[in-house]
C-alpha positions as CSV (number, residue, x, y, z in Angstrom):
1,S,45.8,60.5,62.9
2,R,48.3,58.7,65.0
3,R,50.8,58.9,62.2
4,N,51.0,61.0,59.0
5,A,49.3,59.7,55.9
6,R,51.7,58.3,53.4
7,T,51.2,58.2,49.6
8,W,52.3,54.8,48.3
9,S,53.9,54.4,44.9
10,R,52.9,50.8,44.5
11,P,49.3,49.5,44.5
12,F,47.8,48.0,47.6
13,P,47.7,44.1,47.6
14,A,44.8,42.5,45.9
15,L,42.4,41.2,48.5
16,F,40.9,38.1,47.0
17,R,37.5,37.0,48.2
18,T,37.3,33.6,49.9
19,S,34.5,31.9,51.9
20,R,34.0,32.8,55.5
21,N,32.6,29.3,56.0
22,A,36.2,28.1,56.7
23,A,35.8,29.3,60.2
24,I,37.4,27.5,63.1
25,S,35.0,25.2,64.9
26,E,33.4,26.4,68.1
27,E,34.6,23.2,69.8
28,N,38.1,24.6,69.7
29,I,37.2,27.6,71.8
30,L,38.0,26.8,75.5
31,T,35.4,28.8,77.4
32,N,32.1,30.5,77.3
33,A,31.3,34.2,77.0
34,G,33.7,36.3,79.0
35,G,36.3,33.5,79.2
36,K,36.1,33.4,83.0
37,D,35.2,29.7,83.7
38,K,38.4,28.0,82.4
39,M,42.0,28.9,81.9
40,G,43.3,30.1,78.6
41,K,46.7,31.0,77.3
42,I,46.6,34.6,76.1
43,L,49.1,36.8,74.3
44,I,48.6,40.5,74.2
45,L,50.7,42.5,71.8
46,G,51.3,46.0,72.9
47,G,49.1,45.6,75.9
48,T,50.2,48.5,78.2
49,G,48.4,51.3,76.4
50,A,45.1,53.1,77.0
51,M,42.8,50.1,76.7
52,G,45.4,47.5,77.6
53,V,46.0,48.7,81.1
54,Y,42.3,48.3,82.0
55,L,42.0,45.0,80.2
56,L,45.0,43.7,82.2
57,E,43.3,44.8,85.5
58,R,40.3,42.7,84.5
59,L,42.4,39.7,83.4
60,K,44.3,39.7,86.7
61,Q,41.0,38.5,88.3
62,T,40.8,35.4,86.0
63,E,42.6,32.1,85.7
64,H,44.0,32.9,82.3
65,E,47.8,32.8,81.8
66,V,48.4,36.2,80.2
67,Y,51.6,37.2,78.3
68,V,52.0,40.9,77.4
69,T,54.6,42.4,75.1
70,S,55.9,45.8,75.9
71,R,58.9,47.8,74.7
72,S,59.6,48.7,78.4
73,G,60.1,46.4,81.3
74,H,57.4,45.6,83.9
75,P,57.4,43.2,86.8
76,D,55.1,40.2,86.5
77,E,51.9,40.4,88.5
78,G,50.3,37.0,89.4
79,N,49.0,35.5,86.1
80,I,50.2,38.5,84.1
81,H,53.7,38.0,82.6
82,Y,55.5,40.8,80.7
83,I,57.8,40.2,77.9
84,E,60.1,43.1,76.9
85,G,60.5,43.6,73.2
86,N,59.2,45.2,70.0
87,A,56.3,43.1,68.7
88,K,57.0,44.5,65.2
89,D,60.4,42.8,65.2
90,D,60.1,39.4,63.6
91,D,63.1,38.1,65.6
92,F,61.2,38.9,68.7
93,L,57.7,38.0,67.7
94,L,58.0,34.8,65.7
95,P,59.5,32.7,68.5
96,L,56.6,33.9,70.7
97,L,54.0,32.9,68.1
98,A,55.6,29.5,67.8
99,N,54.4,28.8,71.4
100,G,50.8,28.8,70.3
101,Y,47.9,30.5,72.1
102,D,44.2,30.2,72.8
103,C,43.8,33.9,72.1
104,I,46.0,36.7,70.7
105,I,44.8,40.3,71.3
106,D,46.6,42.7,69.0
107,F,46.9,46.4,70.0
108,M,49.7,47.1,67.6
109,V,49.5,49.7,64.9
110,Y,50.6,48.4,61.5
111,S,50.9,49.9,58.0
112,T,48.9,47.9,55.4
113,F,52.1,46.4,54.1
114,E,53.4,45.4,57.5
115,F,50.0,43.7,58.2
116,V,50.2,41.8,54.8
117,D,53.4,40.3,56.0
118,R,52.1,39.4,59.4
119,Y,48.3,38.6,59.6
120,K,48.5,34.9,58.4
121,Q,51.1,34.1,61.1
122,L,48.9,35.8,63.7
123,L,45.8,33.9,62.7
124,A,47.7,30.6,62.6
125,A,49.2,31.1,66.1
126,A,45.9,31.2,68.0
127,K,42.5,29.7,68.2
128,Q,41.2,33.3,68.3
129,Y,42.8,36.5,67.0
130,I,41.3,39.7,68.3
131,F,42.2,42.6,66.0
132,L,42.0,46.2,67.2
133,S,40.5,48.3,64.4
134,S,38.7,51.6,64.8
135,Y,35.4,53.3,64.5
136,R,37.2,55.6,62.0
137,V,36.6,53.0,59.3
138,Y,33.0,54.2,59.0
139,A,31.9,56.7,56.4
140,D,29.7,59.7,57.3
141,N,26.4,58.3,58.5
142,G,24.9,61.7,59.4
143,L,23.1,61.5,62.7
144,E,22.0,57.9,62.2
145,P,23.5,55.5,64.7
146,I,26.5,53.7,63.3
147,T,26.1,49.9,63.4
148,E,28.7,47.2,62.4
149,E,26.9,47.1,59.0
150,S,27.2,50.8,58.3
151,P,29.1,51.8,55.1
152,L,32.9,52.0,55.4
153,L,34.8,55.0,54.2
154,L,37.1,52.9,52.1
155,D,34.1,51.7,50.1
156,V,32.5,55.0,49.4
157,V,35.1,57.8,49.5
158,K,35.8,59.4,46.1
159,D,38.9,61.4,46.9
160,A,41.5,59.8,44.7
161,K,44.4,61.5,46.4
162,Y,43.2,60.3,49.8
163,R,42.6,56.7,48.6
164,K,46.3,56.5,47.6
165,T,47.4,57.1,51.1
166,D,47.7,54.6,54.0
167,E,46.0,57.0,56.4
168,Y,44.7,55.4,59.6
169,A,41.0,55.0,58.6
170,L,41.9,53.4,55.3
171,T,44.7,51.3,56.8
172,K,42.3,49.7,59.4
173,A,39.7,49.0,56.7
174,R,42.2,47.3,54.4
175,Q,43.5,45.2,57.3
176,E,40.0,44.2,58.2
177,K,39.4,43.1,54.6
178,L,42.5,40.9,54.7
179,L,41.1,39.2,57.8
180,R,37.6,38.8,56.4
181,E,38.9,37.4,53.1
182,S,41.6,35.2,54.6
183,G,39.5,32.0,54.6
184,S,40.1,31.8,58.4
185,G,37.1,32.5,60.7
186,N,39.0,32.6,63.9
187,Y,39.3,36.4,64.0
188,T,37.3,39.0,66.0
189,I,37.4,42.6,64.9
190,V,36.8,45.3,67.5
191,R,36.1,49.0,66.6
192,P,36.7,51.3,69.5
193,S,35.9,55.0,69.3
194,V,38.0,57.8,70.7
195,T,39.0,56.3,74.1
196,F,40.3,58.1,77.1
197,S,42.2,56.5,79.9
198,K,44.8,56.9,82.7
199,L,47.3,58.8,80.6
200,R,45.3,59.3,77.4
201,F,43.0,62.3,76.9
202,Q,41.6,63.8,73.7
203,L,39.6,66.8,72.5
204,G,38.9,66.4,68.8
205,T,42.3,65.6,67.3
206,L,44.2,67.1,70.2
207,E,46.0,64.6,72.5
208,A,47.2,64.8,76.1
209,G,50.6,65.9,75.1
210,V,49.3,69.4,74.4
211,L,45.9,69.3,76.1
212,I,46.9,68.3,79.6
213,H,50.1,70.3,79.8
214,R,48.5,73.5,78.7
215,M,45.6,72.9,81.0
216,L,47.9,72.5,84.0
217,Q,49.8,75.6,82.9
218,K,46.6,77.6,82.8
219,R,47.2,78.4,79.1
220,P,44.3,78.4,76.6
221,V,43.9,75.7,74.0
222,V,43.2,76.7,70.4
223,F,40.5,74.6,68.9
224,A,38.4,74.4,65.8
225,R,35.1,76.2,66.2
226,D,33.3,73.9,63.7
227,I,34.4,70.7,65.4
228,L,32.9,71.8,68.6
229,K,29.4,71.4,67.0
230,K,29.9,67.8,65.9
231,Q,28.7,64.7,67.7
232,A,31.7,63.0,69.5
233,A,32.1,59.3,69.9
234,F,34.0,59.4,73.2
235,S,34.4,56.4,75.5
236,W,36.1,55.4,78.8
237,A,38.8,52.7,78.5
238,G,37.4,50.8,81.5
239,D,34.1,50.2,79.7
240,V,35.9,49.3,76.5
241,A,38.1,46.8,78.3
242,E,35.1,45.0,79.8
243,M,33.7,44.7,76.3
244,I,36.9,43.2,74.9
245,E,37.1,40.8,77.9
246,C,33.6,39.5,77.0
247,L,34.9,38.5,73.6
248,I,37.9,36.5,74.7
249,L,37.5,32.8,73.9
250,N,33.8,33.5,73.2
251,P,32.5,31.3,70.3
252,K,29.9,33.9,69.4
253,A,32.7,36.4,68.7
254,L,34.4,34.3,65.9
255,G,34.3,35.9,62.5
256,E,32.4,38.9,63.9
257,V,32.9,42.7,64.2
258,F,31.9,44.7,67.3
259,N,31.7,48.4,68.1
260,V,33.3,48.5,71.5
261,C,32.4,51.9,72.7
262,S,29.9,54.0,74.5
263,A,26.7,55.2,72.7
264,E,26.4,58.2,75.0
265,K,25.6,61.3,72.9
266,Q,27.6,64.5,73.3
267,T,29.3,67.1,71.1
268,W,33.0,68.0,71.2
269,G,31.7,71.2,72.7
270,D,30.2,69.2,75.5
271,V,33.5,67.4,76.0
272,A,35.3,70.7,76.1
273,G,32.8,71.8,78.7
274,Y,33.7,68.8,80.8
275,Y,37.4,69.7,80.7
276,R,36.5,73.2,81.7
277,E,34.2,72.3,84.6
278,I,36.6,69.6,85.9
279,A,40.0,71.1,85.4
280,G,39.5,74.7,84.2
281,L,40.5,74.2,80.6
282,E,40.0,77.4,78.5
283,I,39.2,77.0,74.8
284,V,39.9,79.7,72.2
285,P,37.8,78.8,69.0
286,V,39.4,79.5,65.6
287,D,38.5,78.7,62.0
288,L,39.2,75.2,60.7
289,K,42.2,76.1,58.5
290,T,44.0,77.9,61.4
291,Y,43.4,74.9,63.6
292,A,44.6,72.4,61.0
293,K,47.9,74.4,60.6
294,I,48.4,73.9,64.3
295,A,47.2,70.3,64.8
296,G,47.9,68.8,61.3
297,G,46.0,65.6,60.4
298,W,43.8,67.2,57.7
299,Y,42.3,63.8,56.6
300,Q,41.5,62.9,60.2
301,I,39.8,66.2,60.7
302,M,37.8,66.1,57.5
303,Y,36.8,62.4,57.4
304,D,36.2,62.0,61.1
305,R,36.2,64.9,63.6
306,M,34.2,67.1,61.1
307,V,31.7,64.2,60.8
308,D,28.9,63.6,63.4
309,R,29.6,60.3,65.1
310,V,26.6,58.6,66.8
311,M,27.5,55.0,67.7
312,D,25.3,51.9,68.1
313,N,26.8,49.4,70.6
314,S,23.8,47.2,71.0
315,K,25.6,44.1,69.4
316,I,28.3,43.9,72.1
317,L,26.0,45.0,74.9
318,G,23.6,42.2,73.9
319,L,26.4,39.7,74.1
320,M,27.2,41.0,77.6
321,G,23.6,41.1,78.7
322,K,23.9,44.8,79.4
323,T,22.5,48.1,78.2
324,Q,24.0,51.6,77.7
325,K,22.7,52.5,81.2
326,D,25.1,49.9,82.7
327,L,28.1,51.8,81.3
328,H,29.8,54.6,83.1
329,P,28.9,58.2,82.2
330,V,31.7,60.0,80.3
331,R,31.8,63.1,82.4
332,E,32.0,61.0,85.6
333,T,34.9,58.8,84.4
334,L,36.7,61.7,82.8
335,A,36.6,63.5,86.2
336,G,38.0,60.3,87.8
337,E,40.9,60.1,85.4
338,L,41.7,63.8,85.8
339,A,41.6,63.7,89.6
340,D,45.3,63.2,90.1
341,I,46.6,64.3,86.6
342,G,49.1,66.7,88.1
343,G,51.0,63.9,89.7
344,K,50.9,61.8,86.4
345,S,51.7,64.6,84.0
346,S,55.4,63.8,83.9
347,Q,54.5,60.5,82.2
348,I,52.8,62.4,79.4
349,H,55.2,63.7,76.7
350,F,54.8,67.5,76.3
351,N,54.2,68.4,72.6
352,K,56.2,71.6,72.7
353,K,56.1,72.1,69.0
354,M,52.3,72.2,68.8
355,S,52.1,74.3,72.0
356,K,54.3,76.9,70.5
357,K,52.1,77.1,67.4
358,M,49.1,77.7,69.7
359,D,51.0,80.5,71.4
360,R,51.8,82.2,68.1
361,V,48.1,82.1,67.1
362,L,47.0,83.4,70.4
363,K,49.5,86.2,70.1
364,K,48.2,87.2,66.7
365,L,44.6,87.1,68.0
366,F,45.6,89.3,70.9
367,W,47.1,92.0,68.7
368,K,44.3,91.8,66.2
369,K,41.8,92.3,69.0
370,L,43.8,95.2,70.5
371,F,44.1,96.9,67.1
372,S,40.3,96.5,66.6
373,F,39.7,98.0,70.0
374,F,41.8,101.1,69.3
375,K,40.2,101.5,65.9
376,T,36.5,101.0,66.8
377,G,36.5,101.3,70.6
378,K,35.0,97.8,70.8
């Protein structure tokens, strides 16, 4: 996961059930689907990441006034206004929220306890609050397409040790529950899948910090043999941004959950093949335990990447008036993002620690193979 799972000594907050009928009225939403016909005041928290950069490109073409928080400075661009600061810092955020917004889009990653202290303020500060969750909230659904109504991992997992953690999949599900049971219906929950972008690339649980740098150095990447066989939910950020834009100030999005992802079917082995065909990436398959020692994130591996993920995105596409065929093919967009990756690699932090672990495993495999050759002649 994007952070290590923590075990919490105190119980998670009780999430009391309240009526969803307390939803904000549709008359208070300014625009129709897509939010393109009238101007709205939008705050995007942490909006310069993988999905945010493409969403901002789309919002530049609208009449919205958009305010984007970022921990690094950026020059304003037309209707896009950047505000430098940490959106987790109350001294920075609360004065911003006091200004009031038509829509807040939240790309921040919170612990459950951080969100408990924050979500009511976020809901109260806007007519619509769009919360970035994750497809990882879903339980294993086999090869059946995962809809917004599919079982959640939090509701079905029996692993008591895991349930005590605030691991990413459980965190997002608990935060969703807080929103659903808040008594406020002005939220919209979006669940993206693994999403690649300008500087964000993934293979299973591997991220660009090791994947791209080893690829450019012509060094093999060690990867789990068993994960290669699993169905991968892998989407391009440009398509995901278009889906999110459709939900902004959209009355039909209030109190709803949407899978914002591609439904294109491919295994992680197929994705590895795309990287190989496009950029020459070499994969060295190993057993799952060896891979986990390198990559970490055991819960992410076992409760997500070792699970087949076949997504159903018909709900969001129906709202957009589109079909899966209108989305961009994964291989095509991945090739586009990788086209000038050499020039952008300096912007991707090199995970030297994980890379060294891979080199040690590769060295052991080399000597093992050499010893076997001398012993058997094969």
